[in-house]
N, C-alpha and C positions, 0 to 999 in steps of 0.2 A: 636530335638526329632521329630520322625516321626508323621505325622498328622493323619493318619488313622490307625485303629486297626490292619489291615492285615500287613501293613508295620512295625508297632511296634512289632508284633509277629516275623517277620523275623529278625528284628534288635536284638530282645532279644536272639534268637537262636545264631546269629552271635557273640554276646557278652557273650556267655556261660551261659545264664540264663535258668533255667529249666522251663518246662511248668507250674509248680506250682507257678511261679512268676507272672502269669497273675493276675492283680488286678481288672479286670472287673467282675461284679457279675455273678455267676453261672446261666446259663439259658438265659443270655442276648445275643442279636445278636452281640454286640461288642466283647464279650468273644469268640464267635464262630469264628468271623473274625480273632481275635488275634491268636487263636489256629490254624486256617487254615494257617496263615502266618508262624507261628512257624514250623508247620508240613511240609510245602512246602520247607522251608529252610533246614530242617532236611533231607528230601527226596532227595534234590539236592546237598547235601554236599558230595563232593568226599571222605572226610575222615570219613564219617558216620560209617563205620565198625569199626573205631578206637575210637569211642565216648564211654567213660565209662558208664556203665548201670546207675550209680548214677546220671548222668547228665540228663538222660531221665526219671526223676521222673514222676510218674503217669502212666507209661506204664508197662505192664505186661512183665516179662521176658519170653523168648521162652522156651517152655517145652522140 
């Protein structure tokens, strides 16, 4: 298991866990770091355009 929240977030994305799987408390710095790691992994994923919308829970669909 990754030791820091940022790395955990990246690892979560790589293992197909949605953002909503973050277990850190809302408003905590650890949650923010976890989300940043997840988002970074998402933004650098070459297959990102092929990710089903359901996987990106918590994000708003494009209008």
